[in-house]
A tleap script that builds the chain and sets N, CA, C and O, in Angstrom:
source leaprc.protein.ff14SB
mol = sequence {
  NMET ILE CYS GLY ILE CYS GLY GLN ARG MET
  LYS ALA GLY THR PHE ARG VAL SER ILE HIE
  GLY ILE GLY SER ILE LYS SER TYR THR TYR
  PRO MET VAL SER TRP TYR GLU GLY ASP ASN
  LEU VAL CYS GLU THR ASP ARG HIE ILE THR
  THR GLY PHE TYR CYS PRO ARG CYS ASN ILE
  MET MET GLY VAL PHE LEU GLY PRO LYS ILE
  VAL GLY PHE THR GLU GLU PHE ASN GLN ASP
  LEU ASP ASP ASN ILE ASP SER LEU PRO LYS
  LYS ASN CYS PRO GLU CYS GLY THR SER VAL
  ASP VAL ASP TYR PRO ARG CYS PRO GLU CYS
  GLY TYR VAL CPHE
}
set mol.1.N position { 1.781 23.711 -9.018 }
set mol.1.CA position { 2.881 23.423 -8.444 }
set mol.1.C position { 4.187 23.830 -7.977 }
set mol.1.O position { 4.792 24.666 -8.648 }
set mol.2.N position { 4.435 23.611 -7.482 }
set mol.2.CA position { 5.874 25.112 -6.905 }
set mol.2.C position { 6.717 23.347 -6.575 }
set mol.2.O position { 6.372 22.310 -6.009 }
set mol.3.N position { 7.922 23.829 -7.301 }
set mol.3.CA position { 8.857 22.925 -7.181 }
set mol.3.C position { 10.199 23.011 -5.853 }
set mol.3.O position { 11.017 23.881 -5.551 }
set mol.4.N position { 9.877 21.600 -5.309 }
set mol.4.CA position { 10.424 21.289 -4.324 }
set mol.4.C position { 11.882 21.509 -4.142 }
set mol.4.O position { 12.290 21.517 -2.981 }
set mol.5.N position { 12.762 21.695 -5.145 }
set mol.5.CA position { 14.055 21.950 -5.384 }
set mol.5.C position { 14.449 23.375 -5.029 }
set mol.5.O position { 15.128 23.790 -4.090 }
set mol.6.N position { 13.826 24.036 -6.059 }
set mol.6.CA position { 14.262 25.858 -6.507 }
set mol.6.C position { 12.924 26.844 -6.034 }
set mol.6.O position { 12.860 28.069 -6.134 }
set mol.7.N position { 12.068 26.074 -5.584 }
set mol.7.CA position { 10.876 26.967 -4.990 }
set mol.7.C position { 9.932 27.904 -6.328 }
set mol.7.O position { 9.138 28.842 -6.255 }
set mol.8.N position { 10.403 27.227 -7.325 }
set mol.8.CA position { 9.384 28.316 -8.645 }
set mol.8.C position { 8.643 27.904 -9.199 }
set mol.8.O position { 8.876 26.697 -9.121 }
set mol.9.N position { 7.642 28.058 -9.896 }
set mol.9.CA position { 6.506 27.572 -10.211 }
set mol.9.C position { 6.563 26.501 -10.951 }
set mol.9.O position { 7.682 26.658 -11.439 }
set mol.10.N position { 6.080 25.309 -11.488 }
set mol.10.CA position { 6.192 24.516 -12.432 }
set mol.10.C position { 5.576 24.537 -13.355 }
set mol.10.O position { 4.392 24.772 -13.115 }
set mol.11.N position { 5.791 24.407 -14.291 }
set mol.11.CA position { 4.581 24.223 -16.031 }
set mol.11.C position { 4.184 22.791 -15.952 }
set mol.11.O position { 4.854 21.763 -15.849 }
set mol.12.N position { 2.684 23.052 -16.042 }
set mol.12.CA position { 1.643 22.245 -15.876 }
set mol.12.C position { 1.404 21.447 -17.601 }
set mol.12.O position { 1.428 22.035 -18.682 }
set mol.13.N position { 1.234 20.309 -17.404 }
set mol.13.CA position { 0.916 19.862 -19.017 }
set mol.13.C position { 0.766 18.223 -19.056 }
set mol.13.O position { 0.570 17.760 -17.932 }
set mol.14.N position { 0.813 17.331 -20.022 }
set mol.14.CA position { 0.796 15.957 -20.146 }
set mol.14.C position { 1.767 14.944 -19.741 }
set mol.14.O position { 2.735 14.771 -20.482 }
set mol.15.N position { 1.664 14.302 -18.757 }
set mol.15.CA position { 2.751 12.977 -18.439 }
set mol.15.C position { 2.318 11.596 -19.048 }
set mol.15.O position { 1.615 10.678 -18.625 }
set mol.16.N position { 3.032 11.819 -20.239 }
set mol.16.CA position { 3.068 10.184 -21.286 }
set mol.16.C position { 4.206 9.170 -20.718 }
set mol.16.O position { 5.369 9.492 -20.476 }
set mol.17.N position { 3.635 7.878 -20.554 }
set mol.17.CA position { 4.880 6.910 -20.001 }
set mol.17.C position { 4.847 6.399 -21.509 }
set mol.17.O position { 3.847 6.417 -22.227 }
set mol.18.N position { 6.098 5.944 -21.862 }
set mol.18.CA position { 5.994 5.179 -23.804 }
set mol.18.C position { 6.059 4.087 -23.629 }
set mol.18.O position { 6.770 3.776 -22.674 }
set mol.19.N position { 5.625 3.342 -24.134 }
set mol.19.CA position { 5.546 1.767 -24.638 }
set mol.19.C position { 6.557 1.676 -25.751 }
set mol.19.O position { 6.484 2.247 -26.839 }
set mol.20.N position { 7.684 0.733 -25.247 }
set mol.20.CA position { 8.358 0.665 -26.128 }
set mol.20.C position { 8.501 -1.191 -26.443 }
set mol.20.O position { 8.298 -1.947 -25.493 }
set mol.21.N position { 8.773 -1.629 -27.502 }
set mol.21.CA position { 9.096 -3.250 -27.310 }
set mol.21.C position { 10.048 -3.341 -28.422 }
set mol.21.O position { 10.714 -2.407 -28.869 }
set mol.22.N position { 10.049 -4.867 -28.929 }
set mol.22.CA position { 10.843 -4.887 -30.496 }
set mol.22.C position { 10.205 -5.344 -30.997 }
set mol.22.O position { 9.430 -6.214 -30.600 }
set mol.23.N position { 10.352 -4.782 -32.345 }
set mol.23.CA position { 9.539 -5.581 -33.544 }
set mol.23.C position { 8.140 -6.052 -33.168 }
set mol.23.O position { 7.315 -5.413 -32.516 }
set mol.24.N position { 8.007 -7.251 -33.673 }
set mol.24.CA position { 6.442 -7.676 -33.371 }
set mol.24.C position { 6.549 -7.956 -32.267 }
set mol.24.O position { 5.493 -8.558 -32.074 }
set mol.25.N position { 7.348 -7.966 -30.881 }
set mol.25.CA position { 6.994 -8.591 -29.618 }
set mol.25.C position { 6.074 -7.573 -29.029 }
set mol.25.O position { 5.156 -7.925 -28.288 }
set mol.26.N position { 6.345 -6.005 -29.411 }
set mol.26.CA position { 5.683 -4.796 -29.087 }
set mol.26.C position { 4.653 -4.897 -28.797 }
set mol.26.O position { 4.270 -4.087 -27.953 }
set mol.27.N position { 3.474 -6.087 -29.401 }
set mol.27.CA position { 2.112 -6.131 -29.377 }
set mol.27.C position { 1.839 -6.748 -27.700 }
set mol.27.O position { 0.720 -7.216 -27.494 }
set mol.28.N position { 2.582 -6.745 -26.839 }
set mol.28.CA position { 3.048 -8.124 -25.896 }
set mol.28.C position { 3.157 -7.293 -24.707 }
set mol.28.O position { 2.745 -7.658 -23.606 }
set mol.29.N position { 3.765 -6.074 -24.955 }
set mol.29.CA position { 4.016 -5.187 -23.920 }
set mol.29.C position { 2.774 -3.841 -23.386 }
set mol.29.O position { 2.136 -3.153 -24.183 }
set mol.30.N position { 2.717 -3.778 -22.380 }
set mol.30.CA position { 2.028 -2.757 -21.753 }
set mol.30.C position { 2.563 -1.510 -20.709 }
set mol.30.O position { 3.658 -1.682 -20.174 }
set mol.31.N position { 2.153 -0.837 -20.550 }
set mol.31.CA position { 3.042 -0.062 -19.536 }
set mol.31.C position { 2.770 -0.141 -18.011 }
set mol.31.O position { 1.602 -0.499 -17.862 }
set mol.32.N position { 3.445 0.071 -16.711 }
set mol.32.CA position { 2.870 -0.132 -15.714 }
set mol.32.C position { 4.006 0.998 -14.746 }
set mol.32.O position { 5.230 0.881 -14.701 }
set mol.33.N position { 3.318 1.875 -14.163 }
set mol.33.CA position { 4.000 2.658 -13.385 }
set mol.33.C position { 4.034 2.267 -12.054 }
set mol.33.O position { 2.896 2.012 -11.660 }
set mol.34.N position { 5.053 2.089 -11.041 }
set mol.34.CA position { 4.743 1.460 -10.253 }
set mol.34.C position { 5.420 2.406 -9.149 }
set mol.34.O position { 6.161 3.293 -9.572 }
set mol.35.N position { 5.219 2.285 -7.741 }
set mol.35.CA position { 5.994 3.355 -6.921 }
set mol.35.C position { 6.442 1.705 -5.558 }
set mol.35.O position { 5.694 0.781 -5.238 }
set mol.36.N position { 7.873 1.977 -5.116 }
set mol.36.CA position { 8.639 1.167 -4.489 }
set mol.36.C position { 8.859 1.636 -3.474 }
set mol.36.O position { 8.893 2.856 -3.639 }
set mol.37.N position { 9.102 1.290 -2.111 }
set mol.37.CA position { 9.541 1.314 -0.634 }
set mol.37.C position { 10.743 0.636 -0.506 }
set mol.37.O position { 10.691 -0.418 0.127 }
set mol.38.N position { 11.989 1.044 -1.027 }
set mol.38.CA position { 12.577 0.317 -0.766 }
set mol.38.C position { 12.515 -0.807 -2.118 }
set mol.38.O position { 12.077 -0.528 -3.234 }
set mol.39.N position { 13.124 -2.249 -1.646 }
set mol.39.CA position { 12.407 -3.011 -2.624 }
set mol.39.C position { 11.203 -3.934 -2.764 }
set mol.39.O position { 11.034 -4.998 -3.361 }
set mol.40.N position { 10.355 -3.095 -1.942 }
set mol.40.CA position { 8.858 -3.686 -1.422 }
set mol.40.C position { 7.888 -2.373 -2.514 }
set mol.40.O position { 7.953 -1.145 -2.461 }
set mol.41.N position { 6.943 -3.387 -3.543 }
set mol.41.CA position { 6.585 -2.794 -4.199 }
set mol.41.C position { 4.956 -2.306 -3.528 }
set mol.41.O position { 4.127 -3.168 -3.236 }
set mol.42.N position { 4.667 -0.734 -3.342 }
set mol.42.CA position { 3.708 -1.141 -2.653 }
set mol.42.C position { 2.040 -0.540 -3.737 }
set mol.42.O position { 0.849 -0.851 -3.707 }
set mol.43.N position { 2.848 0.379 -4.527 }
set mol.43.CA position { 1.106 0.500 -5.751 }
set mol.43.C position { 1.619 0.570 -7.057 }
set mol.43.O position { 2.775 0.705 -7.456 }
set mol.44.N position { 0.629 0.462 -7.605 }
set mol.44.CA position { 0.880 0.479 -9.094 }
set mol.44.C position { -0.300 0.831 -10.184 }
set mol.44.O position { -1.417 0.533 -9.762 }
set mol.45.N position { -0.276 1.440 -11.582 }
set mol.45.CA position { -1.032 1.436 -11.996 }
set mol.45.C position { -0.700 1.434 -13.293 }
set mol.45.O position { 0.469 1.722 -13.549 }
set mol.46.N position { -1.675 1.097 -14.486 }
set mol.46.CA position { -1.898 0.843 -15.802 }
set mol.46.C position { -1.791 2.209 -16.619 }
set mol.46.O position { -1.274 2.293 -17.733 }
set mol.47.N position { -2.249 3.070 -16.039 }
set mol.47.CA position { -2.296 4.611 -16.529 }
set mol.47.C position { -1.264 5.092 -16.977 }
set mol.47.O position { -0.385 5.429 -16.183 }
set mol.48.N position { -1.044 5.294 -18.680 }
set mol.48.CA position { 0.253 5.971 -19.120 }
set mol.48.C position { -0.240 7.161 -19.788 }
set mol.48.O position { 0.226 7.384 -20.906 }
set mol.49.N position { -1.075 7.947 -19.322 }
set mol.49.CA position { -1.123 9.481 -19.493 }
set mol.49.C position { -1.927 9.974 -18.413 }
set mol.49.O position { -3.056 9.592 -18.104 }
set mol.50.N position { -1.277 10.798 -17.910 }
set mol.50.CA position { -1.701 11.586 -17.225 }
set mol.50.C position { -1.502 12.763 -16.779 }
set mol.50.O position { -0.952 13.278 -17.753 }
set mol.51.N position { -1.604 14.153 -15.400 }
set mol.51.CA position { -1.137 15.161 -15.451 }
set mol.51.C position { 0.224 15.335 -15.169 }
set mol.51.O position { 0.654 14.886 -14.107 }
set mol.52.N position { 0.985 15.926 -15.963 }
set mol.52.CA position { 2.255 16.240 -15.315 }
set mol.52.C position { 3.146 17.566 -15.405 }
set mol.52.O position { 2.907 18.459 -16.218 }
set mol.53.N position { 3.938 17.593 -14.712 }
set mol.53.CA position { 4.674 19.028 -14.360 }
set mol.53.C position { 6.066 18.868 -14.589 }
set mol.53.O position { 6.757 17.858 -14.461 }
set mol.54.N position { 6.572 20.755 -15.181 }
set mol.54.CA position { 8.164 20.119 -15.518 }
set mol.54.C position { 8.644 21.176 -15.347 }
set mol.54.O position { 8.144 22.082 -16.015 }
set mol.55.N position { 9.774 21.533 -14.426 }
set mol.55.CA position { 10.931 22.886 -13.727 }
set mol.55.C position { 11.954 23.192 -14.520 }
set mol.55.O position { 13.021 22.759 -14.086 }
set mol.56.N position { 12.018 23.736 -15.451 }
set mol.56.CA position { 12.600 24.248 -16.229 }
set mol.56.C position { 14.258 24.665 -15.912 }
set mol.56.O position { 15.212 24.474 -16.665 }
set mol.57.N position { 14.265 25.262 -14.619 }
set mol.57.CA position { 15.070 25.607 -13.931 }
set mol.57.C position { 15.404 24.292 -13.688 }
set mol.57.O position { 16.343 24.092 -14.459 }
set mol.58.N position { 15.149 23.069 -12.946 }
set mol.58.CA position { 16.008 22.595 -12.240 }
set mol.58.C position { 15.954 20.957 -13.288 }
set mol.58.O position { 16.671 20.020 -12.939 }
set mol.59.N position { 15.150 20.849 -14.371 }
set mol.59.CA position { 15.464 19.824 -15.080 }
set mol.59.C position { 14.620 18.547 -14.440 }
set mol.59.O position { 14.884 17.391 -14.770 }
set mol.60.N position { 13.522 18.896 -13.439 }
set mol.60.CA position { 12.290 17.892 -12.483 }
set mol.60.C position { 11.455 17.658 -13.330 }
set mol.60.O position { 11.090 18.729 -13.814 }
set mol.61.N position { 10.695 16.401 -13.997 }
set mol.61.CA position { 9.722 16.378 -14.906 }
set mol.61.C position { 8.884 14.715 -13.639 }
set mol.61.O position { 9.213 13.529 -13.588 }
set mol.62.N position { 8.076 15.300 -13.069 }
set mol.62.CA position { 6.988 14.257 -12.384 }
set mol.62.C position { 5.442 14.060 -12.959 }
set mol.62.O position { 4.932 14.965 -13.620 }
set mol.63.N position { 4.882 13.107 -12.736 }
set mol.63.CA position { 3.578 12.923 -13.317 }
set mol.63.C position { 2.735 12.746 -11.894 }
set mol.63.O position { 3.258 12.419 -10.829 }
set mol.64.N position { 1.362 13.022 -12.089 }
set mol.64.CA position { 0.663 12.587 -10.503 }
set mol.64.C position { -0.587 12.082 -11.530 }
set mol.64.O position { -1.174 12.760 -12.373 }
set mol.65.N position { -0.857 10.221 -11.062 }
set mol.65.CA position { -1.172 9.603 -10.948 }
set mol.65.C position { -1.791 9.254 -9.635 }
set mol.65.O position { -1.145 9.153 -8.591 }
set mol.66.N position { -3.299 9.045 -9.764 }
set mol.66.CA position { -4.792 9.261 -8.685 }
set mol.66.C position { -4.884 7.803 -8.790 }
set mol.66.O position { -4.465 7.165 -9.755 }
set mol.67.N position { -5.552 7.213 -7.570 }
set mol.67.CA position { -6.092 5.863 -7.973 }
set mol.67.C position { -5.445 4.650 -8.006 }
set mol.67.O position { -6.059 3.689 -8.469 }
set mol.68.N position { -4.167 4.494 -7.548 }
set mol.68.CA position { -3.249 3.631 -8.059 }
set mol.68.C position { -3.478 2.409 -7.493 }
set mol.68.O position { -4.116 2.659 -6.470 }
set mol.69.N position { -3.303 1.105 -7.589 }
set mol.69.CA position { -3.884 -0.100 -7.053 }
set mol.69.C position { -2.781 -0.098 -6.246 }
set mol.69.O position { -1.622 0.223 -6.510 }
set mol.70.N position { -3.375 -0.576 -5.020 }
set mol.70.CA position { -2.430 -0.890 -3.879 }
set mol.70.C position { -1.983 -2.262 -4.024 }
set mol.70.O position { -3.069 -2.842 -4.051 }
set mol.71.N position { -1.156 -3.101 -4.126 }
set mol.71.CA position { -0.563 -3.924 -3.588 }
set mol.71.C position { 0.432 -4.213 -2.804 }
set mol.71.O position { 1.208 -5.140 -3.039 }
set mol.72.N position { 0.506 -3.482 -1.841 }
set mol.72.CA position { 1.522 -3.945 -0.725 }
set mol.72.C position { 1.142 -2.966 0.833 }
set mol.72.O position { 0.031 -2.933 1.361 }
set mol.73.N position { 2.099 -2.405 1.217 }
set mol.73.CA position { 2.007 -1.710 2.830 }
set mol.73.C position { 3.288 -1.254 2.716 }
set mol.73.O position { 4.261 -2.007 2.702 }
set mol.74.N position { 3.370 0.388 2.603 }
set mol.74.CA position { 4.017 0.847 3.502 }
set mol.74.C position { 4.295 0.870 4.766 }
set mol.74.O position { 3.521 0.770 5.718 }
set mol.75.N position { 6.119 1.087 4.748 }
set mol.75.CA position { 6.623 0.005 6.198 }
set mol.75.C position { 6.132 0.870 7.233 }
set mol.75.O position { 6.223 0.215 8.272 }
set mol.76.N position { 5.497 2.388 7.571 }
set mol.76.CA position { 5.335 2.660 8.439 }
set mol.76.C position { 3.597 1.549 8.834 }
set mol.76.O position { 3.332 1.025 9.916 }
set mol.77.N position { 2.844 1.514 7.717 }
set mol.77.CA position { 1.918 0.369 7.548 }
set mol.77.C position { 2.496 -0.816 8.510 }
set mol.77.O position { 2.254 -0.996 9.704 }
set mol.78.N position { 3.220 -1.471 7.750 }
set mol.78.CA position { 3.774 -2.858 8.589 }
set mol.78.C position { 3.797 -2.627 9.385 }
set mol.78.O position { 3.006 -3.376 9.958 }
set mol.79.N position { 4.454 -1.611 10.453 }
set mol.79.CA position { 4.861 -1.739 11.791 }
set mol.79.C position { 3.640 -2.019 12.631 }
set mol.79.O position { 3.752 -2.395 13.797 }
set mol.80.N position { 2.039 -1.768 11.827 }
set mol.80.CA position { 1.489 -1.372 12.884 }
set mol.80.C position { 0.815 -2.777 12.603 }
set mol.80.O position { 0.055 -2.652 13.563 }
set mol.81.N position { 0.507 -3.855 12.150 }
set mol.81.CA position { -0.029 -4.586 11.163 }
set mol.81.C position { 0.109 -5.536 13.053 }
set mol.81.O position { 1.125 -5.561 13.747 }
set mol.82.N position { -1.125 -6.115 13.367 }
set mol.82.CA position { -0.785 -7.165 14.672 }
set mol.82.C position { -1.428 -8.311 14.290 }
set mol.82.O position { -2.595 -8.567 13.994 }
set mol.83.N position { 0.034 -9.228 14.392 }
set mol.83.CA position { -0.373 -10.297 13.577 }
set mol.83.C position { -1.129 -11.509 14.536 }
set mol.83.O position { -1.389 -12.622 14.080 }
set mol.84.N position { -1.394 -11.145 15.756 }
set mol.84.CA position { -2.240 -11.716 16.741 }
set mol.84.C position { -3.806 -11.525 16.418 }
set mol.84.O position { -4.658 -12.259 16.919 }
set mol.85.N position { -4.104 -10.481 15.544 }
set mol.85.CA position { -5.372 -10.623 15.368 }
set mol.85.C position { -6.627 -11.234 15.417 }
set mol.85.O position { -7.689 -10.663 15.664 }
set mol.86.N position { -6.446 -12.527 15.150 }
set mol.86.CA position { -7.835 -13.614 15.469 }
set mol.86.C position { -6.964 -14.161 16.702 }
set mol.86.O position { -6.347 -15.155 16.319 }
set mol.87.N position { -6.825 -14.008 17.395 }
set mol.87.CA position { -6.969 -14.400 19.110 }
set mol.87.C position { -7.504 -13.562 20.065 }
set mol.87.O position { -7.080 -12.446 20.367 }
set mol.88.N position { -8.102 -13.930 20.358 }
set mol.88.CA position { -9.598 -13.501 21.449 }
set mol.88.C position { -8.548 -13.711 23.198 }
set mol.88.O position { -7.703 -14.484 23.649 }
set mol.89.N position { -9.332 -12.437 23.666 }
set mol.89.CA position { -8.478 -12.362 24.775 }
set mol.89.C position { -8.953 -13.556 25.830 }
set mol.89.O position { -9.644 -14.493 25.431 }
set mol.90.N position { -8.586 -13.456 27.006 }
set mol.90.CA position { -8.736 -14.618 27.562 }
set mol.90.C position { -9.062 -14.217 29.234 }
set mol.90.O position { -8.808 -13.162 29.816 }
set mol.91.N position { -9.657 -15.352 29.714 }
set mol.91.CA position { -10.076 -15.183 30.921 }
set mol.91.C position { -10.081 -16.127 31.895 }
set mol.91.O position { -10.396 -17.211 31.405 }
set mol.92.N position { -9.791 -16.212 33.505 }
set mol.92.CA position { -9.902 -17.537 34.039 }
set mol.92.C position { -11.399 -17.918 34.486 }
set mol.92.O position { -12.398 -17.200 34.433 }
set mol.93.N position { -11.293 -19.126 34.901 }
set mol.93.CA position { -12.811 -19.474 34.724 }
set mol.93.C position { -12.332 -19.649 37.011 }
set mol.93.O position { -11.354 -19.918 37.710 }
set mol.94.N position { -13.947 -19.233 37.217 }
set mol.94.CA position { -13.269 -18.651 39.070 }
set mol.94.C position { -13.298 -20.188 39.743 }
set mol.94.O position { -12.847 -20.458 40.856 }
set mol.95.N position { -13.765 -20.888 39.057 }
set mol.95.CA position { -13.903 -22.719 39.616 }
set mol.95.C position { -12.629 -23.551 39.576 }
set mol.95.O position { -12.119 -23.827 40.662 }
set mol.96.N position { -11.936 -24.073 38.234 }
set mol.96.CA position { -10.798 -24.119 38.152 }
set mol.96.C position { -9.550 -23.572 37.964 }
set mol.96.O position { -8.594 -24.324 38.154 }
set mol.97.N position { -9.350 -22.498 37.652 }
set mol.97.CA position { -8.501 -21.774 36.930 }
set mol.97.C position { -7.812 -21.519 35.761 }
set mol.97.O position { -6.779 -20.947 35.413 }
set mol.98.N position { -9.094 -22.380 35.076 }
set mol.98.CA position { -8.769 -23.163 33.518 }
set mol.98.C position { -8.788 -21.665 32.516 }
set mol.98.O position { -9.676 -20.895 32.881 }
set mol.99.N position { -8.184 -21.302 31.661 }
set mol.99.CA position { -7.138 -19.831 30.830 }
set mol.99.C position { -8.757 -20.410 29.592 }
set mol.99.O position { -8.569 -21.543 29.147 }
set mol.100.N position { -9.639 -19.983 29.283 }
set mol.100.CA position { -10.644 -20.115 28.187 }
set mol.100.C position { -10.573 -18.510 27.425 }
set mol.100.O position { -10.289 -17.479 28.036 }
set mol.101.N position { -10.905 -18.597 25.946 }
set mol.101.CA position { -11.379 -17.247 25.510 }
set mol.101.C position { -12.354 -16.391 25.867 }
set mol.101.O position { -13.513 -16.713 25.602 }
set mol.102.N position { -12.089 -15.138 26.536 }
set mol.102.CA position { -13.814 -14.487 26.424 }
set mol.102.C position { -14.721 -14.953 26.323 }
set mol.102.O position { -15.397 -14.987 27.351 }
set mol.103.N position { -15.244 -15.524 25.208 }
set mol.103.CA position { -16.226 -15.690 24.346 }
set mol.103.C position { -16.828 -16.644 24.859 }
set mol.103.O position { -18.058 -16.657 24.908 }
set mol.104.N position { -15.929 -17.816 25.431 }
set mol.104.CA position { -16.631 -19.278 25.977 }
set mol.104.C position { -18.228 -18.944 27.519 }
set mol.104.O position { -18.246 -18.459 28.650 }
set mol.105.N position { -18.885 -19.343 26.914 }
set mol.105.CA position { -20.042 -19.334 27.976 }
set mol.105.C position { -20.098 -20.268 28.696 }
set mol.105.O position { -21.141 -20.390 29.339 }
set mol.106.N position { -19.148 -21.165 28.856 }
set mol.106.CA position { -19.006 -22.675 29.397 }
set mol.106.C position { -17.790 -22.521 29.637 }
set mol.106.O position { -17.068 -22.017 28.777 }
set mol.107.N position { -17.206 -22.989 31.065 }
set mol.107.CA position { -15.901 -23.847 30.956 }
set mol.107.C position { -15.638 -25.413 30.694 }
set mol.107.O position { -16.187 -26.312 31.331 }
set mol.108.N position { -14.845 -25.569 29.806 }
set mol.108.CA position { -14.900 -26.561 28.958 }
set mol.108.C position { -14.290 -28.015 29.676 }
set mol.108.O position { -14.165 -29.136 29.182 }
set mol.109.N position { -13.867 -27.340 31.481 }
set mol.109.CA position { -13.076 -28.644 31.882 }
set mol.109.C position { -13.870 -28.877 33.169 }
set mol.109.O position { -14.057 -30.027 33.568 }
set mol.110.N position { -14.485 -27.493 34.027 }
set mol.110.CA position { -15.399 -28.042 35.130 }
set mol.110.C position { -17.113 -27.803 34.663 }
set mol.110.O position { -17.982 -27.894 35.531 }
set mol.111.N position { -17.362 -27.588 33.656 }
set mol.111.CA position { -18.822 -26.955 32.697 }
set mol.111.C position { -18.962 -25.224 33.780 }
set mol.111.O position { -20.019 -24.603 33.662 }
set mol.112.N position { -18.022 -24.732 34.581 }
set mol.112.CA position { -18.541 -23.384 34.749 }
set mol.112.C position { -19.404 -22.590 34.261 }
set mol.112.O position { -18.644 -21.845 33.643 }
set mol.113.N position { -20.592 -22.126 34.047 }
set mol.113.CA position { -21.465 -21.335 33.944 }
set mol.113.C position { -20.803 -19.585 34.022 }
set mol.113.O position { -20.772 -18.982 35.094 }
set mol.114.N position { -20.246 -18.875 32.524 }
set mol.114.CA position { -19.999 -17.794 33.122 }
set mol.114.C position { -21.356 -16.502 33.280 }
set mol.114.O position { -21.133 -15.440 33.861 }
savepdb mol mol.pdb
quit
């Protein structure tokens, strides 16, 4: 892996997220690595040991977490969501002009068979 800051090769090793607790409460703690876009939680994983990289020149450390659980959408996907996905296209009855869903076999107003 190449460092995005200095362009030098990073050292590969083990990336470990430590679990910390307070006294006897430590048994109730667990690691959770989460990724946010702004204030929106997008994905998380409970893995605490993974492949890691370190750049001694820039003092940058990062871990690679494969297969996190998706819990939200990034902003680019939120923009593509269609709120009207459950609404069908409409068609007009040639007899009375009533607007009906495209899958109606018969007009509910005049009985015209499509």
